[in-house]
C-alpha positions as CSV (number, residue, x, y, z in Angstrom):
1,M,23.5,-20.0,16.1
2,Y,21.4,-19.4,13.0
3,L,22.4,-15.7,12.7
4,S,26.1,-15.2,12.6
5,T,28.0,-11.9,12.4
6,E,28.9,-12.6,8.8
7,K,25.3,-13.2,7.9
8,K,24.2,-9.9,9.5
9,Q,26.9,-8.0,7.7
10,E,25.8,-9.7,4.4
11,I,22.2,-8.6,5.0
12,F,23.1,-5.0,5.9
13,A,25.5,-4.8,2.9
14,K,22.8,-6.0,0.5
15,Y,19.9,-4.0,1.8
16,G,21.5,-1.2,3.7
17,K,24.0,1.5,2.7
18,S,27.0,-0.6,3.9
19,A,27.9,-3.6,6.0
20,T,28.4,-1.5,9.1
21,D,25.4,0.8,8.7
22,T,22.9,-1.0,10.9
23,G,20.5,1.9,11.3
24,T,18.8,2.1,8.0
25,S,15.2,1.0,7.9
26,E,15.8,-1.2,4.9
27,G,18.6,-3.1,6.7
28,Q,16.5,-3.6,9.8
29,I,13.5,-4.7,7.8
30,A,15.7,-7.3,6.0
31,L,17.1,-8.5,9.2
32,F,13.7,-8.8,10.8
33,T,12.4,-10.7,7.7
34,H,15.3,-13.2,8.0
35,R,14.6,-13.7,11.7
36,I,10.8,-14.0,11.1
37,N,11.4,-16.7,8.4
38,H,13.7,-18.6,10.8
39,L,11.1,-18.5,13.6
40,T,8.3,-19.5,11.3
41,E,10.2,-22.6,10.3
42,H,10.9,-23.4,14.0
43,L,7.2,-23.0,14.9
44,K,6.2,-25.4,12.1
45,R,8.2,-28.1,13.8
46,N,7.4,-27.1,17.4
47,K,3.8,-26.1,17.5
48,K,3.6,-25.7,21.3
49,D,6.6,-23.3,21.7
50,F,4.6,-20.3,22.9
51,N,7.6,-18.2,23.8
52,T,8.9,-18.3,20.3
53,E,5.4,-17.6,19.0
54,R,5.3,-14.4,21.2
55,S,8.7,-13.4,19.9
56,L,7.6,-13.9,16.3
57,V,4.5,-11.7,16.9
58,R,6.7,-9.0,18.4
59,L,9.1,-9.1,15.4
60,V,6.3,-8.9,12.9
61,G,5.0,-5.8,14.8
62,K,8.4,-4.2,14.8
63,R,8.8,-4.8,11.0
64,R,5.3,-3.5,10.4
65,S,6.1,-0.3,12.2
66,L,9.3,0.2,10.1
67,L,7.3,-0.5,6.9
68,D,4.6,2.0,8.0
69,Y,7.3,4.6,8.6
70,L,8.8,4.0,5.1
71,S,5.5,4.0,3.4
72,K,4.6,7.4,4.9
73,N,7.9,9.1,4.5
74,H,9.8,7.4,1.7
75,I,7.3,5.7,-0.6
76,D,10.0,4.9,-3.3
77,R,12.3,3.1,-0.7
78,Y,9.2,1.3,0.6
79,R,8.3,-0.1,-2.8
80,V,11.9,-1.2,-3.5
81,I,12.2,-3.1,-0.2
82,I,8.8,-4.7,-0.5
83,Q,9.8,-5.9,-4.0
84,E,13.2,-7.2,-3.0
85,L,12.1,-9.1,0.1
86,G,8.8,-10.3,-1.4
87,I,6.8,-8.9,1.5
88,R,3.1,-8.2,0.8
89,K,0.8,-6.2,3.0
């Protein structure tokens, strides 16, 4: 599988508060970004995989919701996570 437990812990340790704190918005956004990048590469190879395309659209929506929450409530954290992940609006 492309996303192992070790990779998840590494993402949460880098962007969240700790490796076991999976509830922070930054950690979830980083995890969604990793999954979005993986699915985007998959769809470049498999153009007719519409189930994966639907999953990708849902993930982008979830990430957008979390980014909107951060931008409204914690603008400094929003700017940091955007900078680190290279996400642009």
